[in-house]
Backbone as CSV, one residue per row, in Angstrom:
resi,resn,N_x,N_y,N_z,CA_x,CA_y,CA_z,C_x,C_y,C_z
1,MET,-27.552,0.693,1.041,-26.421,0.955,0.230,-25.172,0.816,0.911
2,GLY,-24.994,1.268,2.123,-23.783,1.271,2.903,-23.231,-0.166,3.117
3,ARG,-24.092,-1.092,3.502,-23.606,-2.398,3.759,-23.239,-3.110,2.485
4,GLU,-23.986,-2.828,1.427,-23.710,-3.433,0.172,-22.368,-2.973,-0.405
5,ALA,-22.171,-1.671,-0.290,-20.827,-1.128,-0.691,-19.751,-1.644,0.103
6,SER,-19.985,-1.744,1.451,-18.992,-2.118,2.348,-18.457,-3.625,2.014
7,ASN,-19.485,-4.431,1.509,-19.093,-5.898,1.354,-18.847,-6.164,-0.083
8,LYS,-18.856,-5.224,-0.994,-18.686,-5.436,-2.418,-17.342,-6.097,-2.686
9,TRP,-16.286,-5.801,-1.949,-14.967,-6.360,-2.201,-14.926,-7.859,-1.940
10,LEU,-15.900,-8.403,-1.212,-15.959,-9.738,-0.949,-16.392,-10.542,-2.217
11,ILE,-17.256,-9.900,-2.990,-17.759,-10.449,-4.224,-16.816,-10.287,-5.458
12,ASN,-16.202,-9.024,-5.570,-15.513,-8.692,-6.760,-14.066,-8.941,-6.683
13,ALA,-13.399,-9.180,-5.547,-11.952,-9.143,-5.417,-11.368,-10.518,-5.952
14,ASP,-12.035,-11.572,-5.986,-11.428,-12.788,-6.542,-10.230,-13.238,-5.612
15,PHE,-10.478,-13.261,-4.411,-9.324,-13.682,-3.422,-9.451,-15.183,-3.165
16,PHE,-8.366,-15.754,-2.803,-8.414,-17.118,-2.307,-9.246,-17.060,-0.980
17,GLY,-9.796,-18.222,-0.672,-10.665,-18.303,0.536,-9.804,-17.868,1.790
18,GLU,-8.616,-18.260,1.879,-7.759,-18.056,3.027,-7.499,-16.560,3.169
19,THR,-7.196,-15.872,2.025,-6.993,-14.443,1.990,-8.271,-13.677,2.499
20,GLU,-9.409,-14.041,1.884,-10.639,-13.402,2.250,-10.931,-13.604,3.772
21,SER,-10.683,-14.760,4.306,-10.865,-15.114,5.674,-9.994,-14.213,6.565
22,PHE,-8.747,-14.099,6.126,-7.654,-13.262,6.927,-8.181,-11.780,6.930
23,LEU,-8.536,-11.265,5.761,-8.923,-9.863,5.632,-10.186,-9.606,6.521
24,THR,-11.114,-10.544,6.559,-12.335,-10.414,7.331,-11.919,-10.427,8.897
25,GLU,-10.915,-11.269,9.235,-10.532,-11.289,10.615,-9.893,-9.979,10.976
26,ILE,-9.175,-9.387,10.165,-8.532,-8.069,10.451,-9.629,-7.007,10.591
27,GLN,-10.618,-7.039,9.592,-11.667,-6.087,9.578,-12.506,-6.138,10.939
28,ASP,-12.747,-7.410,11.306,-13.457,-7.698,12.598,-12.624,-7.506,13.854
29,GLN,-11.298,-7.275,13.686,-10.284,-7.099,14.793,-10.274,-8.286,15.642
30,VAL,-10.249,-9.492,15.111,-10.193,-10.774,15.871,-8.800,-11.459,15.584
31,ILE,-7.840,-10.819,15.172,-6.544,-11.374,14.963,-5.881,-11.573,16.351
32,LEU,-5.157,-12.615,16.457,-4.590,-13.023,17.775,-3.371,-12.174,18.179
33,THR,-3.639,-10.808,18.339,-2.533,-10.007,18.803,-2.302,-10.074,20.317
34,ARG,-1.321,-9.647,20.854,-1.089,-9.706,22.319,-2.193,-8.866,23.087
35,ASN,-2.602,-7.766,22.466,-3.721,-6.985,23.047,-5.006,-7.848,23.193
36,TYR,-5.290,-8.526,22.009,-6.485,-9.363,21.967,-6.436,-10.465,23.005
37,ARG,-5.284,-11.140,23.095,-5.157,-12.187,24.070,-5.379,-11.755,25.568
38,LYS,-4.730,-10.534,25.799,-4.833,-10.055,27.261,-6.263,-9.531,27.640
39,TYR,-6.854,-8.693,26.698,-8.078,-8.032,27.102,-9.370,-8.677,26.520
40,ILE,-9.358,-9.447,25.567,-10.541,-10.131,25.035,-10.634,-11.520,25.540
41,LEU,-9.458,-12.237,25.306,-9.448,-13.681,25.774,-9.113,-13.799,27.270
42,LYS,-8.723,-12.682,27.873,-8.453,-12.655,29.327,-7.375,-13.646,29.746
43,GLN,-6.453,-13.821,29.011,-5.346,-14.797,29.290,-4.303,-14.036,30.325
44,PRO,-4.248,-14.640,31.500,-3.355,-13.965,32.495,-1.965,-14.117,32.073
45,ASP,-1.177,-13.190,32.655,0.317,-13.139,32.359,0.625,-12.990,30.938
46,THR,-0.162,-12.280,30.212,0.094,-12.032,28.743,0.596,-10.655,28.668
47,ASP,1.849,-10.514,27.992,2.452,-9.176,27.907,1.771,-8.554,26.691
48,GLU,1.197,-7.408,26.786,0.517,-6.740,25.693,1.416,-6.002,24.762
49,LEU,2.659,-5.744,25.111,3.527,-4.934,24.235,3.918,-5.583,22.962
50,CYS,4.083,-4.862,21.936,4.396,-5.333,20.611,5.696,-6.172,20.686
51,ARG,5.635,-7.281,19.860,6.744,-8.212,19.801,7.967,-7.646,19.050
52,LYS,7.643,-6.623,18.166,8.768,-5.968,17.383,9.444,-4.810,18.132
53,CYS,8.657,-3.877,18.537,9.218,-2.680,19.182,9.174,-2.655,20.658
54,GLY,8.290,-3.447,21.275,8.258,-3.548,22.723,7.789,-2.353,23.416
55,LYS,7.224,-1.371,22.657,6.941,-0.031,23.285,5.397,0.136,23.498
56,ASP,4.630,-0.144,22.426,3.136,0.111,22.503,2.436,-1.167,22.514
57,SER,1.174,-1.146,22.812,0.273,-2.260,22.881,0.148,-2.815,21.477
58,GLU,0.260,-4.089,21.362,0.243,-4.809,20.048,-1.241,-5.005,19.694
59,THR,-1.691,-3.983,18.902,-3.038,-3.999,18.296,-2.944,-4.072,16.746
60,ILE,-4.006,-4.292,16.125,-3.986,-4.238,14.680,-3.611,-2.897,14.162
61,GLN,-4.160,-1.866,14.742,-3.743,-0.493,14.376,-2.247,-0.269,14.475
62,HIS,-1.656,-0.713,15.627,-0.255,-0.494,15.875,0.534,-1.285,14.848
63,ILE,0.204,-2.555,14.496,0.935,-3.336,13.619,0.876,-2.769,12.101
64,THR,-0.294,-2.232,11.819,-0.528,-1.833,10.357,-0.064,-0.459,10.149
65,ALA,0.168,0.391,11.214,0.435,1.805,10.932,1.297,2.484,11.918
66,ALA,1.751,1.870,13.035,2.475,2.686,14.035,3.770,2.063,14.633
67,CYS,4.127,0.841,14.213,5.311,0.171,14.780,6.557,0.736,14.195
68,GLU,7.382,1.323,14.922,8.560,1.921,14.382,9.562,0.905,13.801
69,GLN,9.454,-0.303,14.211,10.290,-1.383,13.679,9.925,-1.831,12.242
70,LEU,8.619,-1.621,11.963,8.107,-2.006,10.602,8.159,-0.909,9.592
71,VAL,8.391,0.316,10.060,8.441,1.410,9.127,9.453,1.219,7.974
72,PRO,10.706,0.926,8.249,11.704,0.999,7.118,11.557,-0.268,6.190
73,THR,10.736,-1.232,6.596,10.666,-2.410,5.684,9.246,-2.653,5.226
74,GLU,8.395,-3.170,6.148,7.043,-3.610,5.760,6.192,-2.494,5.261
75,TYR,6.238,-1.334,5.878,5.327,-0.219,5.451,5.792,0.263,4.059
76,VAL,7.072,0.378,3.868,7.612,0.776,2.564,7.317,-0.152,1.576
77,LYS,7.377,-1.444,1.851,6.980,-2.534,0.899,5.529,-2.395,0.486
78,ARG,4.635,-2.169,1.496,3.212,-2.037,1.264,2.953,-0.787,0.412
79,HIS,3.619,0.300,0.773,3.459,1.545,0.038,3.858,1.385,-1.489
80,HIS,5.000,0.709,-1.761,5.404,0.505,-3.093,4.645,-0.398,-3.863
81,GLY,3.947,-1.379,-3.135,3.071,-2.350,-3.746,1.841,-1.595,-4.379
82,LEU,1.307,-0.636,-3.580,0.194,0.113,-3.986,0.504,1.046,-5.107
83,ALA,1.647,1.746,-4.943,2.106,2.665,-5.979,2.327,1.988,-7.318
84,LYS,2.827,0.709,-7.323,2.987,0.009,-8.629,1.679,-0.258,-9.263
85,ILE,0.593,-0.471,-8.541,-0.723,-0.634,-9.060,-1.159,0.588,-9.775
86,ILE,-0.986,1.732,-9.084,-1.364,3.009,-9.628,-0.536,3.304,-10.881
87,HIS,0.770,3.101,-10.848,1.603,3.203,-11.966,1.108,2.412,-13.225
88,GLN,0.801,1.172,-13.003,0.261,0.301,-14.024,-0.982,0.843,-14.654
89,LYS,-1.910,1.306,-13.736,-3.136,1.764,-14.342,-2.980,3.155,-15.109
90,LEU,-2.106,3.981,-14.671,-1.692,5.250,-15.408,-1.155,4.878,-16.677
91,ALA,-0.212,3.963,-16.722,0.449,3.532,-17.973,-0.555,2.934,-18.990
92,GLU,-1.450,2.173,-18.445,-2.493,1.619,-19.415,-3.377,2.766,-19.916
93,ALA,-3.882,3.633,-19.074,-4.761,4.714,-19.495,-4.115,5.627,-20.443
94,ALA,-2.828,5.902,-20.388,-2.115,6.774,-21.269,-1.509,6.041,-22.389
95,GLU,-1.781,4.731,-22.550,-1.298,3.975,-23.631,0.255,3.968,-23.707
96,LEU,0.882,3.926,-22.524,2.276,3.913,-22.434,2.883,2.513,-22.273
97,ASN,2.053,1.562,-21.991,2.549,0.232,-21.636,1.551,-0.865,-22.176
98,GLU,2.103,-1.852,-22.685,1.272,-2.963,-23.117,1.434,-4.200,-22.202
99,ASP,2.125,-4.044,-21.066,2.307,-5.051,-20.121,1.049,-5.416,-19.385
100,ASN,0.402,-6.520,-19.723,-0.809,-6.949,-18.992,-0.640,-7.866,-17.933
101,SER,0.476,-7.970,-17.372,0.811,-8.941,-16.282,-0.078,-8.583,-15.046
102,PRO,-0.335,-9.457,-14.153,-1.124,-9.188,-12.989,-0.417,-8.167,-12.224
103,TYR,-1.144,-7.357,-11.406,-0.520,-6.318,-10.598,0.596,-6.734,-9.757
104,TYR,0.507,-7.944,-9.174,1.565,-8.466,-8.231,2.772,-8.836,-8.923
105,LYS,2.848,-9.021,-10.293,4.021,-9.292,-11.024,4.512,-8.054,-11.794
106,TYR,3.798,-6.975,-11.785,4.202,-5.783,-12.578,5.456,-5.101,-11.995
107,ALA,6.354,-4.825,-12.891,7.552,-4.170,-12.524,7.578,-2.805,-13.295
108,PRO,7.457,-1.681,-12.598,7.358,-0.413,-13.297,8.666,-0.060,-14.013
109,ALA,8.611,0.409,-15.259,9.825,0.958,-15.896,10.143,2.328,-15.333
110,ASN,11.385,2.701,-15.227,11.786,4.052,-14.741,11.219,5.202,-15.476
111,ILE,11.083,4.990,-16.787,10.511,5.989,-17.697,9.739,5.340,-18.779
112,LEU,8.416,5.847,-18.876,7.607,5.398,-19.971,7.221,6.714,-20.727
113,GLU,7.212,6.715,-22.010,6.926,7.896,-22.720,6.337,7.648,-24.118
114,ASN,5.462,8.442,-24.477,4.883,8.549,-25.894,4.803,10.010,-26.285
115,GLU,4.152,10.260,-27.388,3.997,11.598,-27.881,3.256,12.584,-26.976
116,ASN,2.329,11.977,-26.085,1.435,12.755,-25.301,1.890,12.781,-23.788
117,PHE,2.392,11.744,-23.266,2.628,11.672,-21.854,4.002,11.115,-21.562
118,LYS,4.476,11.397,-20.284,5.739,10.880,-19.833,5.403,10.454,-18.295
119,LEU,5.831,9.289,-17.991,5.519,8.671,-16.729,6.898,8.214,-16.075
120,TYR,7.185,8.744,-14.958,8.430,8.424,-14.304,8.149,7.554,-12.998
121,TRP,8.938,6.591,-12.660,8.774,5.852,-11.478,10.067,6.015,-10.610
122,ASN,9.775,6.463,-9.409,10.850,6.491,-8.375,12.048,7.313,-8.826
123,ARG,11.773,8.559,-9.189,12.883,9.505,-9.708,12.939,10.715,-8.899
124,SER,14.075,11.258,-8.728,14.345,12.496,-8.087,13.883,13.604,-9.037
125,ILE,13.366,14.667,-8.501,12.903,15.801,-9.205,13.820,17.018,-8.843
126,LEU,14.244,17.714,-9.793,15.080,18.932,-9.559,14.104,20.056,-9.261
127,THR,14.412,20.827,-8.129,13.531,21.869,-7.665,14.314,23.169,-7.587
128,ASP,13.668,24.276,-7.607,14.369,25.522,-7.422,14.953,25.649,-6.127
129,LYS,14.227,25.257,-5.090,14.733,25.226,-3.696,15.200,23.840,-3.319
130,THR,16.234,23.820,-2.550,16.747,22.545,-2.067,15.731,21.877,-1.102
131,MET,15.388,20.677,-1.463,14.446,19.973,-0.690,15.018,18.635,-0.206
132,HIS,14.769,18.220,1.009,15.263,17.000,1.444,14.552,15.736,0.827
133,PHE,13.240,15.908,0.625,12.481,14.863,0.069,12.089,15.236,-1.363
134,ASN,12.808,14.843,-2.336,12.487,15.181,-3.721,12.435,13.974,-4.641
135,ARG,12.362,12.826,-3.998,12.192,11.640,-4.845,10.745,11.203,-4.838
136,LEU,10.152,11.242,-5.972,8.714,10.973,-6.020,8.520,9.510,-6.585
137,ASP,7.528,8.872,-6.064,7.155,7.539,-6.537,6.752,7.540,-8.012
138,ILE,5.865,8.466,-8.202,5.231,8.507,-9.581,5.136,9.996,-10.032
139,THR,5.591,10.378,-11.164,5.410,11.578,-11.787,4.788,11.406,-13.152
140,PHE,3.687,12.008,-13.390,2.923,11.854,-14.584,2.770,13.119,-15.281
141,MET,3.388,13.302,-16.491,3.366,14.624,-17.249,2.589,14.510,-18.493
142,ASN,1.821,15.658,-18.727,1.177,15.818,-20.043,2.225,16.610,-20.828
143,LYS,2.719,16.014,-21.852,3.841,16.666,-22.640,3.276,17.878,-23.543
144,LYS,2.083,17.740,-23.919,1.509,18.861,-24.835,1.238,20.029,-23.965
145,GLN,0.694,19.872,-22.741,0.409,21.001,-21.868,1.511,21.369,-20.997
146,ARG,2.586,20.493,-20.997,3.764,20.668,-20.193,3.451,20.850,-18.668
147,THR,2.534,20.139,-18.236,2.154,20.165,-16.783,2.149,18.833,-16.146
148,PRO,2.438,18.743,-14.911,2.239,17.406,-14.142,0.712,17.210,-13.981
149,LEU,0.398,15.953,-13.965,-0.998,15.557,-13.653,-1.178,15.023,-12.305
């Protein structure tokens, strides 16, 4: 079951061959990072430090989750890309949206509303206490129960 579930995305994802190949390379950690060149390929005189920040070893983990130079741009872009997919699925489930465009073309509306639900995108929330971070990506409200979901 474990291997079958682990590889299910290869069958069901409908990726281009190049995309599937790249994702498999990432999963197998054989991307040509500086760390890979220095320690796996044993290339002498290879600087292992990240090309962006120059502080830590350039590994897949560092590139995807730890490079301080990528935080304000690439990580935020990746985060919003995923949040848009969730927004689209919530809007469909609550019958708030008839936009059937592919997830990569979907542009969330700031407010979607019907008689049962209200869905906000990237809106500040007023709170009783002053909070530095009060801008939520998605707020989904049940209007009849008057509760966030």
